C-alpha positions in Angstrom: -68.6 39.7 216.1 -70.4 40.8 212.9 -71.2 44.4 212.2 -74.7 44.9 210.7 -76.8 47.3 209.1 -80.6 47.2 209.2 -82.0 47.3 205.8 -85.9 46.9 205.8 -86.3 44.5 208.5 -83.1 42.6 207.5 -79.9 42.5 209.7 -77.4 42.6 206.9 -73.7 42.1 207.5 -71.8 45.5 206.7 -69.4 44.6 204.1 -72.4 42.7 202.1 -74.4 45.8 202.5 -71.5 48.1 201.1 -70.6 45.5 198.4 -74.5 45.6 197.1 -74.9 49.3 197.5 -71.7 50.4 195.9 -70.5 48.0 193.6 -73.7 46.0 192.5 -76.3 48.3 192.1 -74.4 51.1 190.4 -75.5 50.8 186.8 -78.4 48.6 187.1 -81.1 51.4 187.3 -82.2 50.0 190.8 -81.8 52.3 193.6 -80.7 50.9 197.1 -83.9 51.8 198.7 -85.7 50.0 196.4 -83.4 46.9 196.4 -83.6 46.6 200.1 -87.6 47.3 200.3 -88.0 44.7 197.7 -85.6 42.2 199.3 -87.2 42.4 202.7 -90.5 41.8 201.4 -89.6 38.8 199.6 -87.8 37.2 202.3 -90.9 38.0 204.7 -93.0 36.6 202.2 -90.8 33.5 200.9 -88.5 32.4 204.1 -91.8 30.7 205.4 -92.3 28.9 202.1 -89.0 27.6 202.3 -89.1 26.3 205.8 -92.2 24.6 205.0 -90.6 22.8 202.1 -88.0 21.6 204.6 -90.6 20.3 207.0 -92.5 18.3 204.1 -89.1 16.9 203.2 -88.9 15.6 207.1 -92.4 14.3 207.0 -92.0 12.3 203.8 -88.5 10.8 205.3 -90.3 9.8 208.8 -93.0 8.2 206.6 -90.3 6.2 204.2 -88.3 5.2 207.0 -91.5 3.7 209.2 -92.4 1.9 206.1 -89.2 0.3 205.4 -88.9 -0.7 209.2 -92.1 -2.2 208.8 -91.1 -4.0 205.6 -87.2 -4.4 205.7 -85.7 -5.8 202.7 -85.7 -5.1 199.0 -88.7 -4.0 196.9 -90.2 -7.2 195.4 -92.5 -7.9 192.0 -95.0 -10.3 191.2 -96.6 -11.1 194.7 -99.3 -8.6 195.6 -99.8 -10.1 198.7 -96.5 -8.4 200.1 -96.3 -5.0 201.0 -93.0 -5.0 199.7 -94.5 -5.6 196.3 -93.3 -2.7 193.7 -97.3 -2.0 193.3 -98.0 -1.8 196.8 -94.8 0.2 197.3 -96.0 2.6 194.6 -99.5 3.2 196.0 -97.6 3.9 199.4 -95.8 6.6 198.0 -99.0 7.9 196.1 -100.7 8.0 199.2 -98.2 9.8 201.2 -97.9 12.4 198.5 -94.2 11.7 197.8 -95.1 10.1 194.0 -97.6 12.6 192.2 -99.9 11.8 189.0 -97.8 12.7 185.9 -98.9 15.6 184.2 -100.6 14.7 180.7 -99.0 17.5 179.0 -95.5 18.9 180.1 -93.9 20.9 177.7 -90.7 23.1 177.9 -91.4 26.5 176.6 -88.3 28.2 177.4 -87.7 31.4 175.2 -84.1 33.8 174.4 -82.1 30.7 175.3 -78.4 31.0 174.0 -77.0 28.7 171.3 -74.8 27.1 173.6 -77.6 25.2 175.5 -80.1 25.7 172.5 -78.4 24.6 169.5 -74.8 23.4 170.0 -73.5 20.5 172.2 -70.4 20.1 174.1 -68.5 19.9 177.4 -69.5 21.8 180.4 -67.5 22.8 183.1 -67.8 23.4 186.9 -65.7 25.5 189.0 -65.7 26.8 192.4 -66.4 30.7 192.5 -64.2 31.4 195.3 -61.1 30.6 193.4 -60.5 33.7 190.5 -58.1 31.6 188.6 -59.9 28.5 188.4 -63.0 30.5 187.1 -60.6 32.5 184.6 -59.2 29.4 183.2 -62.9 27.8 182.8 -64.5 30.9 181.3 -61.5 30.8 178.7 -61.4 27.0 178.0 -64.0 27.8 175.5 -61.2 27.5 173.0 -58.0 25.1 173.0 -54.9 24.1 171.5 -55.6 20.4 170.3 -52.0 20.4 169.9 -51.3 21.4 173.6 -54.0 18.9 174.7 -52.3 15.9 172.5 -48.7 16.8 173.8 -49.1 16.8 177.1 -51.5 13.9 177.7 -51.6 10.4 177.6 -53.7 10.5 174.3 -50.4 10.2 172.3 -48.1 7.4 173.9 -44.4 8.0 175.3 -43.3 4.9 174.0 -40.6 4.5 171.2 -38.9 7.7 171.9 -41.8 10.0 172.3 -41.5 11.1 175.6 -42.9 14.5 176.7 -39.5 16.0 177.2 -36.8 15.3 174.4 -33.4 14.0 174.9 -32.0 17.5 175.2 -34.8 18.6 177.7 -37.9 20.6 176.5 -39.8 19.7 172.8 -39.3 16.4 171.9 -39.7 16.6 168.0 -41.0 13.1 167.5 -43.8 13.4 170.2 -44.6 16.7 168.3 -44.7 14.6 164.7 -47.2 12.6 166.3 -49.1 15.4 167.4 -49.3 17.1 164.0 -50.1 14.0 162.5 -53.1 13.3 164.8 -54.5 17.0 164.4 -54.5 16.1 160.8 -56.7 13.2 161.0 -59.1 15.1 163.3 -59.3 17.7 160.4 -59.7 14.7 157.5 -62.7 13.3 159.9 -64.3 16.6 160.4 -63.9 18.9 157.7 -62.5 16.4 155.1 -61.1 17.0 151.6 -62.7 16.7 148.0 -60.0 14.7 147.4 -56.7 13.8 149.0 -56.0 14.4 152.8 -54.8 17.3 155.2 -51.9 15.5 155.9 -50.6 16.5 152.8 -51.7 20.0 152.5 -48.7 22.4 151.8 -51.1 25.6 151.4 -54.3 27.0 152.5 -55.8 30.1 150.4 -59.0 31.5 150.0 -60.1 32.2 146.2 -63.7 33.1 144.9 -65.3 32.8 148.6 -64.0 29.2 148.8 -61.2 27.2 150.6 -58.4 26.0 148.2 -55.9 23.7 149.6 -53.0 22.7 147.8 -51.5 19.4 148.1 -47.8 18.0 147.9 -48.4 16.5 144.6 -48.8 19.9 143.2 -52.7 19.6 142.7 -55.4 21.7 144.2 -58.4 20.4 146.1 -60.9 21.8 148.2 -63.7 20.9 151.0 -65.9 18.2 150.3 -68.6 20.3 152.1 -67.8 24.0 151.1 -70.4 25.1 153.8 -67.9 23.9 156.3 -65.5 26.8 155.6 -67.0 29.9 157.6 -64.3 32.4 157.9 -60.7 33.3 158.0 -58.1 35.9 159.4 -55.4 37.7 157.5 -55.2 37.8 153.9 -57.4 35.5 151.5 -54.1 34.5 149.5 -52.4 33.9 152.6 -54.8 33.6 155.7 -53.1 33.2 159.2 -56.2 31.3 160.1 -58.8 29.0 158.7 -62.3 28.6 160.2 -64.4 25.2 159.8 -67.5 24.6 161.4 -68.6 20.7 162.1 -72.1 19.8 164.0 -72.1 23.3 165.2 -68.7 23.6 166.6 -65.9 25.1 165.1 -62.0 24.1 164.2 -59.5 27.0 164.1 -56.6 25.8 161.9 -53.9 28.4 162.6 -51.0 29.2 160.1 -47.8 30.9 161.1 -44.5 30.1 159.6 -42.8 32.6 162.4 -43.1 29.8 165.0 -41.2 26.8 165.7 -43.9 24.3 164.6 -45.3 26.4 161.9 -41.9 26.9 160.5 -41.4 23.3 159.7 -45.0 22.7 158.7 -45.4 22.2 154.9 -48.2 24.4 155.0 -47.1 26.6 157.8 -49.5 25.2 160.4 -49.1 25.9 164.1 -51.5 24.9 165.9 -55.3 23.5 165.7 -57.6 25.1 167.8 -61.0 23.7 168.7 -64.1 25.0 170.6 -64.5 23.1 173.6 -66.0 24.1 176.9 -69.4 25.6 175.8 -70.6 26.6 179.3 -69.1 26.9 182.7 -71.3 26.5 185.9 -69.5 28.9 188.4 -70.6 27.0 191.7 -71.7 28.5 195.0 -72.6 25.2 196.3 -70.8 22.2 197.0 -67.4 22.7 195.3 -67.0 25.6 197.9 -67.5 26.5 201.6 -69.0 29.8 201.7 -69.8 30.2 205.8 -70.3 33.8 206.2 -70.6 37.3 204.8 -66.9 37.5 204.1 -67.1 34.3 201.8 -70.3 35.4 200.3 -68.9 38.9 199.1 -65.7 37.5 197.7 -68.1 34.6 195.7 -70.3 37.3 194.6 -67.3 39.7 193.7 -66.1 37.0 191.4 -69.4 36.6 189.4 -69.8 40.4 188.9 -66.0 40.6 188.0 -66.6 37.5 185.3 -69.6 39.2 183.9 -67.9 42.7 183.9 -65.0 41.6 182.1 -62.7 42.8 184.6 -61.8 39.7 186.8 -58.1 39.2 186.5 -55.6 37.2 188.7 -52.0 37.4 189.1 -49.8 34.1 189.7 -46.3 33.0 189.4 -45.4 30.4 186.8 -41.8 29.6 185.5 -40.2 32.5 187.4 -42.5 34.9 185.7 -45.4 36.6 187.1 -48.2 36.4 184.8 -51.7 38.2 184.7 -54.8 36.3 183.5 -57.9 38.0 182.2 -61.0 36.7 180.1 -60.3 36.1 176.4 -61.8 38.4 173.9 -64.4 37.2 171.5 -63.1 35.9 167.8 -63.2 38.0 165.0 -63.0 36.8 161.6 -63.8 37.5 157.9 -66.5 35.8 156.1 -65.6 33.3 153.1 -66.7 35.8 150.7 -64.7 38.9 152.3 -67.5 41.0 152.9 -68.4 40.9 156.5 -66.9 39.9 159.9 -67.8 36.9 161.8 -67.8 37.0 165.6 -67.5 33.8 167.7 -67.9 34.0 171.5 -64.5 33.9 173.1 -65.5 32.5 176.1 -67.8 29.5 177.7 -71.5 30.8 178.3 -71.3 31.1 182.1 -74.0 30.0 184.4 -74.2 30.3 188.3 -75.0 27.8 190.6 -77.0 28.8 193.9 -77.3 27.0 197.0 -80.2 24.6 197.3 -83.0 25.5 199.4 -81.7 23.4 202.8 -79.0 26.0 203.3 -78.8 29.2 205.9 -76.2 31.9 206.1 -75.7 34.2 209.0 -74.7 37.3 206.5 -78.3 38.1 206.5 -80.6 37.9 209.7 -84.3 38.3 209.6 -87.0 38.1 212.4 -90.2 35.9 211.5 -93.8 36.3 212.7 -93.1 34.7 215.8 -90.1 37.5 216.8 -87.3 34.7 216.3 -84.2 35.6 214.7 -83.0 33.6 212.1 -80.5 33.3 209.2 -81.6 33.8 205.8 -82.6 31.1 203.6 -79.1 31.0 201.7 -81.0 30.3 198.1 -83.0 33.1 198.6 -79.9 35.5 199.1 -78.2 34.2 195.9 -81.0 34.3 193.9 -81.3 38.1 194.6 -77.8 38.9 194.7 -76.3 37.0 191.6 -79.3 38.1 189.6 -78.8 41.7 190.4 -75.4 41.2 189.5 -76.1 39.7 186.2 -78.1 43.0 185.6 -74.6 44.0 184.5 -74.5 41.6 181.7 -78.2 42.2 180.6 -77.5 46.0 180.1 -74.8 45.1 177.4 -75.0 45.2 173.8 -73.3 43.5 170.2 -71.1 46.6 170.6 -69.6 45.6 174.2 -66.2 43.9 174.2 -67.2 41.2 176.9 -70.9 40.0 177.1 -72.0 36.7 178.5 -75.8 36.1 177.2 -76.6 37.4 173.8 -80.2 36.5 174.4 -80.8 38.5 177.7 -81.0 35.8 179.9 -79.7 34.8 183.3 -78.6 31.1 184.0 -79.0 29.6 187.5 -78.5 26.1 188.3 -80.5 25.1 191.1 -79.1 21.9 193.2 -81.1 19.3 195.2 -84.6 20.1 194.9 -86.7 17.6 196.3 -89.5 17.0 193.5 -92.4 19.3 192.0 -93.0 21.4 194.8 -89.4 22.8 195.3 -89.2 23.3 191.6 -92.4 25.3 191.6 -90.7 27.6 194.9 -87.6 28.2 192.8 -89.9 29.4 190.0 -92.0 31.5 192.0 -88.6 32.8 193.8 -87.0 33.8 190.6 -90.3 35.5 189.5 -90.4 37.8 192.7 -86.6 38.5 192.0 -87.6 39.6 188.6 -90.2 41.9 190.1 -88.4 43.4 192.3 -85.4 44.5 189.9 -87.8 45.2 187.2 -86.7 42.6 184.9 -89.1 41.1 182.2 -90.7 37.7 183.4 -88.7 34.6 182.7 -85.3 36.3 182.3 -84.0 33.9 184.6 -83.4 30.5 183.4 -83.6 27.6 185.6 -81.1 24.8 185.3 -82.5 21.5 187.4 -80.3 19.3 188.5 -81.7 16.1 189.1 -80.1 14.6 192.0 -82.6 13.6 194.4 -85.0 10.5 194.0 -87.9 12.3 194.7 -87.3 14.6 191.5 -86.3 11.7 189.4 -89.5 9.9 189.9 -91.3 13.3 189.2 -89.4 14.8 186.7 -92.2 15.5 184.5 -94.1 17.2 186.9 -90.7 19.2 188.0 -90.8 20.2 184.4 -94.6 21.3 184.2 -93.6 23.3 187.5 -91.3 25.7 185.6 -92.1 25.4 181.8 -90.7 28.8 180.9 -87.5 28.7 182.4 -86.3 25.1 182.3 -83.1 25.7 180.0 -81.2 22.3 180.9 -81.5 19.1 183.4 -78.6 17.4 184.4 -77.6 14.8 186.9 -75.2 14.8 189.9 -74.4 11.0 190.1 -73.0 11.3 193.5 -75.6 13.1 195.0 -78.4 11.1 193.4 -76.9 7.9 194.8 -76.6 9.3 198.2 -80.4 10.4 198.2 -81.1 6.8 197.0 -79.4 5.3 200.0 -80.7 8.0 202.7 -84.6 7.6 201.4 -84.2 3.8 201.9 -81.5 3.6 204.7 -84.4 1.7 207.1 -84.7 -0.8 204.3 -81.9 -2.5 205.4 -78.7 -3.9 202.9 
């Protein structure tokens, strides 16, 4: 039986209570008494609203089921005499409150959004938050070796002697040569030279704040667009790294003649490192099963460790014990040699809370009718994950590990059905900010468009949280499943 501690009307699992009091709150400026007082009041106010939203889902589904039973088959068009005509179906959806009037003006006004969302475009990963190693791998996937990616995958064929394992075992030089040629072509496409090709480069150096590239024929050239050279490491006359920028993303040419690859490369190039996964969602939702306080404490602990920069994982590989942690930021010298250039070393981290449907026994509360209930898990996630994120918000430019440089917390909210549920998420985040003493709209909202009632009312959903919406994405499997569920009684 779960040991519980009563906190302002909440019956909290002892291990969760201890975790919050001793690991989450210290350093946030929020006392335990203030936290639990605010948390209890928030649950008392918002849990009934959460329950009411779920009841509205059931009402609408009952209306849909009854209509489809009375009008089986597909929705048609062009014959208004039939109830199943699209115009009539639309009128039905409007009549039951499923489809709302689109707002005339819906404009996102969200401020203080980090560049990974506001400016850059790149991949986003989703990983189960219970697995620390996966979380670290995803966070560190901001930068990756193109050489490794090409050598280890089927982008390059293993035909004609280009197998991944050489004839003598280990590295295959023939495959390696194809990797190097491919990477040079990437440079030619993304950071082309004024004349010639990176394939023929034999030396890179910085001269007069510009990149000079010596070619095999003895000539020296430069970039077609000098502004694409944005930094370097090492000495200007013999840099160990040359940093390019292309469409807001970076390519880091690693030069090291002391390595096996660099020693045989005419220009000493050992690798081409690319900026890849700009953001990562640490998932508390459907990639994990967090069914009790033990699971939630582990999940919240990993979120805390990621944001504090002290999450590590030890594992065995190749007979060796390895320890993995978060990568540091990448520091370069500007082309003019006068100031440092600092690039974020990790993906921008989001946390996906559960949707409005789930409850969890980690915390129990008593409703106004005297019934003891499990807490709506989305409310618990919002409070605890935001409180944890306050550790990141307290950091500044001098700190080695920092997630948001704009002072924001990014929470992805899944499986919301329509604008009323988005409005509830907006209200929930606002109440969390108030109880923790955070500025309004610190918490940014990622809307997952994966329910039909959200898709058909998307403009109204945006209007329900205009100062919080930071991104919208689609969960295709869930969206397909909800389409089937919504019209299940319509038949095949």
